[in-house]
MIPA-745897 format. One record per residue (C-alpha): x, y, z; residue in three letters. Coordinates in Angstrom, 1 decimal, decimal comma. Example, Ala and Ser with C-alpha at 12.3 -4.5 7.8 and 13.67 -1.06 7.14 Angstrom:
xx:12,3&yy:-4,5&zz:7,8&residuo:ALA
xx:13,7&yy:-1,1&zz:7,1&residuo:SER
//
This chain:
xx:79,6&yy:74,4&zz:120,3&residuo:MET
xx:79,3&yy:73,1&zz:116,9&residuo:ASN
xx:82,1&yy:73,3&zz:114,3&residuo:ARG
xx:82,2&yy:75,9&zz:112,0&residuo:ILE
xx:82,9&yy:76,1&zz:108,3&residuo:THR
xx:84,8&yy:79,5&zz:106,9&residuo:VAL
xx:85,0&yy:80,0&zz:103,1&residuo:LEU
xx:87,6&yy:82,6&zz:102,6&residuo:THR
xx:89,4&yy:84,4&zz:100,0&residuo:LEU
xx:93,7&yy:84,0&zz:101,4&residuo:VAL
xx:94,7&yy:87,5&zz:100,8&residuo:ASP
xx:96,2&yy:90,1&zz:103,1&residuo:ARG
xx:92,7&yy:91,6&zz:103,9&residuo:ILE
xx:91,5&yy:88,7&zz:105,0&residuo:ALA
xx:94,6&yy:87,5&zz:107,1&residuo:CYS
xx:95,2&yy:90,0&zz:108,7&residuo:PHE
xx:92,2&yy:91,9&zz:108,8&residuo:TYR
xx:88,9&yy:90,3&zz:108,6&residuo:SER
xx:89,7&yy:87,1&zz:109,7&residuo:LEU
xx:92,1&yy:88,3&zz:112,9&residuo:PHE
xx:89,3&yy:88,0&zz:115,5&residuo:PRO
xx:88,4&yy:84,8&zz:114,2&residuo:PHE
xx:92,2&yy:83,3&zz:114,6&residuo:LEU
xx:92,7&yy:85,5&zz:117,4&residuo:VAL
xx:89,7&yy:84,4&zz:119,7&residuo:PHE
xx:88,6&yy:80,9&zz:117,3&residuo:GLY
xx:90,8&yy:78,4&zz:119,4&residuo:GLY
xx:91,4&yy:75,1&zz:118,3&residuo:LYS
xx:88,8&yy:72,8&zz:116,7&residuo:GLY
xx:86,0&yy:75,3&zz:116,4&residuo:ARG
xx:86,5&yy:76,5&zz:113,0&residuo:PHE
xx:87,0&yy:75,2&zz:110,0&residuo:ASP
xx:88,9&yy:76,9&zz:107,0&residuo:PHE
xx:88,8&yy:76,4&zz:103,3&residuo:THR
xx:88,9&yy:78,5&zz:100,3&residuo:SER
xx:87,2&yy:75,9&zz:98,1&residuo:SER
xx:83,6&yy:76,1&zz:97,0&residuo:PRO
xx:83,9&yy:72,8&zz:96,0&residuo:ALA
xx:85,3&yy:71,5&zz:99,0&residuo:TRP
xx:82,2&yy:72,8&zz:101,0&residuo:CYS
xx:79,9&yy:70,9&zz:99,0&residuo:LEU
xx:81,0&yy:67,6&zz:98,5&residuo:GLU
xx:82,9&yy:66,5&zz:101,7&residuo:ARG
xx:81,4&yy:69,2&zz:104,4&residuo:ASP
xx:80,1&yy:68,0&zz:107,1&residuo:ALA
xx:79,5&yy:71,0&zz:109,3&residuo:ASN
xx:76,1&yy:72,3&zz:108,8&residuo:ASP
xx:77,3&yy:76,0&zz:109,6&residuo:THR
xx:79,3&yy:78,0&zz:106,3&residuo:LEU
xx:80,0&yy:81,5&zz:107,4&residuo:ILE
xx:81,5&yy:83,1&zz:104,0&residuo:MET
xx:84,5&yy:85,5&zz:103,6&residuo:VAL
xx:85,5&yy:88,1&zz:100,9&residuo:ARG
xx:83,7&yy:85,9&zz:98,1&residuo:GLN
xx:82,5&yy:87,2&zz:95,1&residuo:PHE
xx:85,4&yy:90,0&zz:94,9&residuo:ILE
xx:87,8&yy:88,0&zz:92,6&residuo:LYS
xx:86,4&yy:88,0&zz:89,6&residuo:PRO
xx:83,4&yy:90,4&zz:91,0&residuo:ASP
xx:80,8&yy:88,3&zz:89,9&residuo:ARG
xx:78,1&yy:86,9&zz:92,8&residuo:VAL
xx:77,7&yy:83,2&zz:91,6&residuo:ASP
xx:74,2&yy:82,7&zz:92,3&residuo:GLU
xx:74,2&yy:78,8&zz:91,0&residuo:GLU
xx:76,8&yy:78,4&zz:93,8&residuo:LEU
xx:74,9&yy:80,4&zz:96,0&residuo:LEU
xx:71,6&yy:78,1&zz:96,0&residuo:ALA
xx:73,3&yy:74,7&zz:96,4&residuo:LYS
xx:75,3&yy:76,7&zz:99,6&residuo:LEU
xx:72,1&yy:77,6&zz:100,7&residuo:ARG
xx:69,9&yy:73,6&zz:99,8&residuo:ALA
xx:72,9&yy:71,9&zz:102,2&residuo:LYS
xx:73,8&yy:74,4&zz:105,2&residuo:TYR
xx:71,9&yy:74,9&zz:107,5&residuo:ARG
xx:72,9&yy:77,9&zz:108,4&residuo:ARG
xx:74,4&yy:80,8&zz:105,3&residuo:LEU
xx:76,3&yy:83,4&zz:106,6&residuo:VAL
xx:78,2&yy:86,7&zz:104,6&residuo:TYR
xx:80,8&yy:88,7&zz:105,9&residuo:PHE
xx:80,9&yy:92,3&zz:103,7&residuo:HIS
xx:84,3&yy:93,3&zz:103,9&residuo:ASP
xx:84,5&yy:96,0&zz:101,2&residuo:ASP
xx:86,4&yy:99,4&zz:102,3&residuo:ALA
xx:83,0&yy:101,9&zz:101,9&residuo:GLY
xx:79,6&yy:101,6&zz:102,7&residuo:GLY
xx:77,9&yy:100,4&zz:99,6&residuo:GLY
xx:77,3&yy:97,0&zz:99,1&residuo:ILE
xx:77,9&yy:95,4&zz:95,2&residuo:PRO
xx:76,8&yy:92,0&zz:96,2&residuo:ARG
xx:73,5&yy:92,8&zz:97,6&residuo:LEU
xx:72,9&yy:89,7&zz:95,2&residuo:GLU
xx:73,9&yy:87,6&zz:98,3&residuo:VAL
xx:71,1&yy:88,9&zz:100,8&residuo:LEU
xx:68,2&yy:86,7&zz:99,6&residuo:PRO
xx:70,6&yy:83,0&zz:100,0&residuo:TYR
xx:71,8&yy:84,2&zz:103,7&residuo:VAL
xx:70,4&yy:84,3&zz:107,0&residuo:ASP
xx:72,9&yy:87,4&zz:108,2&residuo:LEU
xx:74,7&yy:89,4&zz:106,1&residuo:PHE
xx:77,6&yy:91,6&zz:108,5&residuo:TYR
xx:79,3&yy:94,3&zz:107,5&residuo:SER
xx:82,6&yy:96,3&zz:108,1&residuo:LYS
xx:80,7&yy:99,5&zz:107,3&residuo:ALA
xx:76,8&yy:100,6&zz:106,7&residuo:LEU
xx:75,3&yy:103,4&zz:105,6&residuo:PHE
xx:73,4&yy:105,1&zz:108,5&residuo:ARG
xx:70,5&yy:105,2&zz:106,5&residuo:ASP
xx:69,7&yy:102,1&zz:104,8&residuo:ARG
xx:67,1&yy:102,4&zz:102,4&residuo:SER
xx:70,2&yy:103,5&zz:100,2&residuo:LEU
xx:70,8&yy:100,5&zz:99,3&residuo:TYR
xx:67,7&yy:100,1&zz:98,1&residuo:ALA
xx:69,1&yy:103,4&zz:95,2&residuo:ARG
xx:71,4&yy:102,5&zz:92,5&residuo:GLN
xx:74,7&yy:104,7&zz:93,3&residuo:LEU
xx:76,7&yy:105,8&zz:90,7&residuo:TYR
xx:79,8&yy:103,5&zz:91,1&residuo:GLY
xx:78,5&yy:101,8&zz:94,6&residuo:LYS
xx:79,5&yy:104,5&zz:96,6&residuo:GLU
xx:77,4&yy:107,3&zz:98,2&residuo:LEU
xx:80,3&yy:109,2&zz:97,9&residuo:TYR
xx:81,4&yy:108,7&zz:94,5&residuo:SER
xx:77,7&yy:108,9&zz:93,5&residuo:ASP
xx:78,2&yy:112,4&zz:94,6&residuo:TYR
xx:80,6&yy:113,5&zz:92,3&residuo:TYR
xx:79,2&yy:112,2&zz:89,6&residuo:HIS
xx:76,1&yy:114,2&zz:90,4&residuo:GLU
xx:77,7&yy:117,5&zz:91,2&residuo:LYS
xx:80,8&yy:117,6&zz:88,9&residuo:TYR
xx:79,7&yy:115,1&zz:86,3&residuo:GLY
xx:83,0&yy:112,8&zz:86,5&residuo:ILE
xx:81,9&yy:109,4&zz:84,7&residuo:ASP
xx:83,9&yy:105,8&zz:84,8&residuo:ASP
xx:85,1&yy:104,6&zz:81,2&residuo:PRO
xx:82,7&yy:101,3&zz:81,8&residuo:GLU
xx:80,3&yy:101,9&zz:84,7&residuo:PRO
xx:79,6&yy:99,1&zz:86,5&residuo:LYS
xx:75,2&yy:99,0&zz:87,5&residuo:THR
xx:75,2&yy:97,0&zz:90,6&residuo:ARG
xx:72,5&yy:94,8&zz:92,3&residuo:ALA
xx:69,9&yy:97,3&zz:94,3&residuo:VAL
xx:67,5&yy:95,3&zz:97,6&residuo:ALA
xx:64,1&yy:94,7&zz:95,6&residuo:GLN
xx:62,8&yy:93,6&zz:99,1&residuo:ASP
xx:63,6&yy:95,9&zz:101,6&residuo:VAL
xx:62,7&yy:93,7&zz:104,2&residuo:SER
xx:65,8&yy:92,1&zz:103,1&residuo:GLN
xx:67,7&yy:94,7&zz:104,7&residuo:LEU
xx:66,7&yy:93,2&zz:107,7&residuo:GLU
xx:69,6&yy:90,9&zz:107,8&residuo:LYS
xx:72,2&yy:93,4&zz:107,8&residuo:LEU
xx:74,4&yy:93,7&zz:110,6&residuo:ARG
xx:77,3&yy:95,5&zz:111,8&residuo:LEU
xx:80,8&yy:93,1&zz:112,4&residuo:SER
xx:84,3&yy:95,0&zz:112,8&residuo:TRP
xx:86,6&yy:96,8&zz:110,1&residuo:ASN
xx:90,4&yy:96,9&zz:109,7&residuo:ILE
xx:90,7&yy:98,5&zz:113,0&residuo:GLY
xx:91,0&yy:95,0&zz:114,1&residuo:ALA
xx:94,1&yy:93,7&zz:112,6&residuo:GLY
xx:97,9&yy:93,7&zz:112,1&residuo:ASP
xx:99,6&yy:97,2&zz:113,1&residuo:TYR
xx:102,0&yy:98,4&zz:112,0&residuo:PRO
xx:101,8&yy:97,5&zz:108,3&residuo:ARG
xx:105,0&yy:95,7&zz:107,0&residuo:GLU
xx:104,9&yy:94,9&zz:103,9&residuo:LYS
xx:107,6&yy:91,7&zz:103,5&residuo:LEU
xx:106,4&yy:90,5&zz:106,8&residuo:ARG
xx:102,5&yy:90,3&zz:105,7&residuo:GLN
xx:103,2&yy:88,9&zz:102,4&residuo:ARG
xx:105,2&yy:86,1&zz:103,8&residuo:VAL
xx:102,4&yy:85,7&zz:105,8&residuo:GLY
xx:100,0&yy:85,5&zz:103,2&residuo:VAL
xx:102,3&yy:82,7&zz:101,2&residuo:ALA
xx:102,3&yy:80,6&zz:104,6&residuo:ALA
xx:98,2&yy:81,0&zz:105,0&residuo:ALA
xx:98,0&yy:79,7&zz:101,4&residuo:ARG
xx:100,1&yy:76,7&zz:101,8&residuo:ILE
xx:99,4&yy:75,6&zz:105,5&residuo:PHE
xx:95,5&yy:77,4&zz:105,6&residuo:GLY
xx:94,6&yy:80,9&zz:107,0&residuo:PRO
xx:95,9&yy:79,7&zz:110,9&residuo:ARG
xx:99,4&yy:80,3&zz:109,8&residuo:ALA
xx:98,4&yy:83,9&zz:109,4&residuo:ALA
xx:98,5&yy:84,4&zz:113,0&residuo:ARG
xx:102,3&yy:83,6&zz:113,3&residuo:PHE
xx:103,1&yy:86,4&zz:111,7&residuo:PHE
xx:101,3&yy:88,8&zz:113,5&residuo:TYR
xx:103,3&yy:92,1&zz:114,8&residuo:THR
xx:104,6&yy:92,2&zz:118,5&residuo:ARG
xx:105,0&yy:95,4&zz:118,3&residuo:LYS
xx:102,5&yy:97,8&zz:120,4&residuo:ARG
xx:102,1&yy:101,7&zz:120,6&residuo:PRO
xx:103,1&yy:103,5&zz:123,5&residuo:PRO
xx:100,5&yy:104,5&zz:126,5&residuo:ALA
xx:100,3&yy:107,8&zz:125,0&residuo:ASP
xx:100,8&yy:107,8&zz:121,6&residuo:PRO
xx:100,2&yy:111,7&zz:120,9&residuo:ALA
xx:102,9&yy:112,3&zz:124,0&residuo:GLY
xx:105,0&yy:110,4&zz:122,2&residuo:ALA
xx:103,6&yy:111,7&zz:118,9&residuo:ASN
xx:107,4&yy:114,5&zz:118,2&residuo:SER
xx:105,1&yy:116,3&zz:116,1&residuo:GLY
xx:107,7&yy:117,4&zz:114,0&residuo:THR
xx:105,9&yy:117,3&zz:110,7&residuo:ILE
xx:102,6&yy:119,4&zz:110,9&residuo:ALA
xx:100,6&yy:117,7&zz:108,0&residuo:VAL
xx:101,5&yy:114,3&zz:106,6&residuo:HIS
xx:99,4&yy:113,7&zz:103,2&residuo:ALA
xx:101,0&yy:111,1&zz:101,2&residuo:ARG
xx:98,1&yy:110,6&zz:98,9&residuo:ILE
xx:98,3&yy:108,7&zz:95,8&residuo:LEU
xx:95,6&yy:109,3&zz:93,2&residuo:ARG
xx:93,7&yy:105,3&zz:92,9&residuo:THR
xx:91,2&yy:104,1&zz:91,6&residuo:GLY
xx:88,5&yy:104,9&zz:88,9&residuo:ARG
xx:87,0&yy:108,1&zz:88,0&residuo:PRO
xx:84,2&yy:108,5&zz:90,4&residuo:SER
xx:86,4&yy:107,1&zz:93,4&residuo:ILE
xx:89,5&yy:109,2&zz:93,0&residuo:ALA
xx:87,7&yy:112,6&zz:92,5&residuo:TYR
xx:87,7&yy:113,2&zz:96,2&residuo:GLN
xx:91,5&yy:113,0&zz:95,5&residuo:ARG
xx:92,0&yy:115,1&zz:93,0&residuo:GLU
xx:89,9&yy:118,0&zz:94,9&residuo:LEU
xx:92,0&yy:117,8&zz:98,2&residuo:ILE
xx:95,3&yy:117,9&zz:95,9&residuo:LEU
xx:94,0&yy:120,6&zz:93,6&residuo:GLU
xx:93,1&yy:122,9&zz:97,1&residuo:ARG
xx:96,8&yy:121,5&zz:98,9&residuo:ILE
xx:98,6&yy:123,1&zz:95,9&residuo:GLY
xx:101,8&yy:124,2&zz:96,8&residuo:SER
xx:101,1&yy:124,6&zz:100,5&residuo:ASP
xx:104,3&yy:123,4&zz:102,6&residuo:SER
xx:102,3&yy:122,7&zz:105,6&residuo:ARG
xx:101,5&yy:119,3&zz:103,7&residuo:PHE
xx:104,1&yy:116,6&zz:103,2&residuo:LEU
xx:102,9&yy:114,9&zz:99,6&residuo:LEU
xx:104,0&yy:112,5&zz:97,8&residuo:GLY
xx:105,0&yy:108,4&zz:98,0&residuo:GLY
xx:108,0&yy:106,9&zz:100,3&residuo:VAL
xx:108,6&yy:103,6&zz:101,1&residuo:SER
xx:105,7&yy:101,7&zz:103,8&residuo:GLN
xx:109,1&yy:101,8&zz:106,7&residuo:ARG
xx:109,5&yy:105,2&zz:106,3&residuo:ARG
xx:105,8&yy:106,3&zz:106,2&residuo:TYR
xx:105,2&yy:104,4&zz:109,3&residuo:ASN
xx:107,8&yy:106,6&zz:110,8&residuo:ALA
xx:106,6&yy:109,8&zz:109,2&residuo:GLU
xx:102,9&yy:109,2&zz:111,3&residuo:LEU
xx:104,6&yy:109,2&zz:114,4&residuo:ALA
xx:106,3&yy:112,4&zz:113,8&residuo:ALA
xx:103,2&yy:114,2&zz:112,3&residuo:SER
xx:100,8&yy:116,4&zz:113,8&residuo:LYS
xx:97,6&yy:115,8&zz:111,7&residuo:ILE
xx:97,9&yy:112,9&zz:109,3&residuo:VAL
xx:95,1&yy:113,8&zz:106,1&residuo:LEU
xx:92,7&yy:110,5&zz:105,4&residuo:SER
xx:90,9&yy:111,1&zz:102,5&residuo:PRO
xx:88,4&yy:108,3&zz:100,6&residuo:PHE
xx:89,7&yy:105,1&zz:98,8&residuo:GLY
xx:88,2&yy:102,1&zz:97,5&residuo:TRP
xx:85,5&yy:102,7&zz:100,7&residuo:GLY
xx:85,7&yy:105,7&zz:103,5&residuo:GLU
xx:87,5&yy:103,5&zz:105,6&residuo:LEU
xx:91,1&yy:103,5&zz:105,0&residuo:CYS
xx:93,9&yy:101,2&zz:107,4&residuo:LEU
xx:95,8&yy:104,9&zz:107,5&residuo:ARG
xx:92,7&yy:106,1&zz:109,4&residuo:ASP
xx:93,8&yy:103,8&zz:112,3&residuo:PHE
xx:97,5&yy:104,2&zz:111,3&residuo:GLU
xx:96,9&yy:108,2&zz:112,4&residuo:ALA
xx:94,8&yy:107,1&zz:116,0&residuo:VAL
xx:98,0&yy:105,0&zz:116,5&residuo:ARG
xx:100,6&yy:107,4&zz:116,0&residuo:ALA
xx:98,8&yy:110,0&zz:118,2&residuo:GLY
xx:98,3&yy:112,5&zz:115,5&residuo:SER
xx:95,2&yy:113,7&zz:114,6&residuo:LEU
xx:93,0&yy:112,2&zz:112,2&residuo:LEU
xx:91,6&yy:114,9&zz:109,4&residuo:LEU
xx:89,1&yy:112,9&zz:107,2&residuo:LYS
xx:86,2&yy:113,9&zz:105,2&residuo:PRO
xx:83,0&yy:114,2&zz:107,2&residuo:SER
xx:81,8&yy:110,2&zz:107,4&residuo:MET
xx:78,6&yy:111,0&zz:109,4&residuo:GLU
xx:76,5&yy:109,3&zz:106,7&residuo:HIS
xx:78,4&yy:106,2&zz:107,6&residuo:LEU
xx:78,3&yy:103,3&zz:110,7&residuo:GLU
xx:81,6&yy:101,3&zz:111,5&residuo:THR
xx:82,9&yy:99,4&zz:114,3&residuo:TRP
xx:85,8&yy:100,0&zz:115,8&residuo:PRO
xx:84,2&yy:103,6&zz:115,9&residuo:ASP
xx:87,3&yy:106,8&zz:115,5&residuo:VAL
xx:84,8&yy:109,3&zz:113,6&residuo:PHE
xx:82,9&yy:111,3&zz:116,2&residuo:ARG
xx:83,2&yy:115,0&zz:114,5&residuo:PRO
xx:85,2&yy:117,3&zz:116,1&residuo:CYS
xx:85,7&yy:114,4&zz:119,2&residuo:GLU
xx:88,2&yy:111,7&zz:117,6&residuo:THR
xx:88,6&yy:113,0&zz:114,6&residuo:TYR
xx:88,4&yy:116,3&zz:112,7&residuo:VAL
xx:85,6&yy:116,5&zz:109,5&residuo:PRO
xx:85,7&yy:118,6&zz:106,4&residuo:PHE
xx:83,9&yy:118,7&zz:103,4&residuo:SER
xx:83,1&yy:116,2&zz:100,6&residuo:TRP
xx:84,3&yy:119,0&zz:98,5&residuo:ASP
xx:87,6&yy:119,6&zz:100,3&residuo:ALA
xx:86,3&yy:123,8&zz:100,5&residuo:GLU
xx:87,3&yy:124,1&zz:103,9&residuo:ASP
xx:90,6&yy:122,0&zz:104,1&residuo:LEU
xx:92,8&yy:124,7&zz:104,7&residuo:LEU
xx:90,6&yy:126,4&zz:107,3&residuo:GLU
xx:90,1&yy:123,3&zz:109,2&residuo:LYS
xx:94,0&yy:122,7&zz:109,0&residuo:THR
xx:95,0&yy:125,9&zz:110,0&residuo:GLY
xx:92,6&yy:125,6&zz:112,8&residuo:GLU
xx:94,1&yy:122,8&zz:114,2&residuo:TYR
xx:97,7&yy:123,2&zz:113,5&residuo:LEU
xx:97,1&yy:126,7&zz:115,9&residuo:ASP
xx:95,3&yy:125,0&zz:118,7&residuo:ASP
xx:97,8&yy:122,1&zz:120,0&residuo:ALA
xx:95,5&yy:122,3&zz:122,9&residuo:ALA
xx:92,6&yy:121,2&zz:121,2&residuo:ARG
xx:94,4&yy:118,8&zz:118,5&residuo:ARG
xx:96,4&yy:116,4&zz:121,2&residuo:LEU
xx:92,8&yy:116,4&zz:123,4&residuo:ALA
xx:90,9&yy:115,1&zz:119,7&residuo:ILE
xx:94,1&yy:113,0&zz:119,1&residuo:ALA
xx:93,9&yy:111,3&zz:122,7&residuo:ARG
xx:90,1&yy:110,9&zz:122,5&residuo:ASN
xx:90,8&yy:109,1&zz:119,5&residuo:ALA
xx:93,4&yy:106,5&zz:120,9&residuo:TRP
xx:90,9&yy:106,2&zz:124,7&residuo:GLU
xx:88,3&yy:105,0&zz:122,0&residuo:ALA
xx:89,9&yy:103,0&zz:119,5&residuo:TYR
xx:91,8&yy:101,1&zz:122,4&residuo:ARG
xx:88,6&yy:100,7&zz:124,7&residuo:SER
xx:86,9&yy:99,2&zz:121,5&residuo:GLN
xx:89,2&yy:97,1&zz:120,8&residuo:LEU
xx:89,1&yy:96,0&zz:124,4&residuo:ASP
xx:85,9&yy:94,8&zz:123,6&residuo:GLY
xx:86,9&yy:93,0&zz:120,2&residuo:LEU
xx:86,2&yy:89,5&zz:121,7&residuo:GLU
xx:82,9&yy:89,9&zz:123,5&residuo:GLU
xx:81,7&yy:91,6&zz:120,3&residuo:ARG
xx:82,9&yy:88,7&zz:118,2&residuo:PHE
xx:81,3&yy:86,0&zz:120,8&residuo:GLU
xx:78,1&yy:87,8&zz:120,6&residuo:SER
xx:78,2&yy:87,6&zz:117,0&residuo:ILE
xx:79,0&yy:84,0&zz:116,6&residuo:ILE
xx:76,5&yy:83,2&zz:119,2&residuo:LYS
xx:73,9&yy:85,1&zz:117,1&residuo:GLU
xx:74,5&yy:82,9&zz:114,3&residuo:ILE
xx:74,7&yy:79,5&zz:115,2&residuo:VAL
xx:71,5&yy:80,9&zz:117,8&residuo:SER
xx:69,8&yy:81,6&zz:113,7&residuo:VAL
//
């Protein structure tokens, strides 16, 4: 197999999640990593380029650069790894052979619609509650729907480094910036969850809800609704804490409340599953992703985007330990079995790329 160039941003998400399969299963001499588009254009001898986390910082698609890369490479592939189902960089589609994303709307026609705030849920809160952002940004939509046939599902942040430890990961990113992304792998944790996380969970905390207000208004409004519903309910553990304490609390929580953040997918989702807690989350039925721990009332418990049934669902599953533990165990088994197939999934994606 010919060598493949990976043009990537070097940050925490890239080094510890998005690039995780490349670094773990890539082997020696298979991928050349760079963060320099100039190096790609001027010095790279490979004919296949994979772009990871590009056009994020700054948040602008450089179509002139894309045209130059398209002219040079036989195969050009883009990996989109934002946290949500929305794709804010659809301008990329006409230039690439394949476009992989960690999550996709089940209804692909949504990519031809202008969604307020780029996400389906931010559009929902804008339309229903009149929530406006101070400087709303208009994003590109799919002008030619046939281009949507290039969309593929890759892997989400469930594939990566857990538990989070800020210092270790920061040092890993620093090393990756100096020595290249492969250096990050030496900073991956060696800790492993128990065989039965639900059985090991002490359950001394009813509902873990360390929710911080984050993002622009249309993104943050869901959290505002949730906090309003919770009020002063003592079952919910609120506020901010250190990463170390946060990790310890998850392993003692019967339920973990995980709202959307910058996107639907959150590190907290998979932390909850690994802790043996019941994942309580706004409905994910509109989204396709992998690993998939979002099967309603089988691997997680959904509640409405208005959070009207949040307290009811909380009480229902706090009162029924058998159902709560069964769902938590289902989630862990589904998650574990899918991760066992990560290498196979990664290899099939690379095989598809080189066959273009």
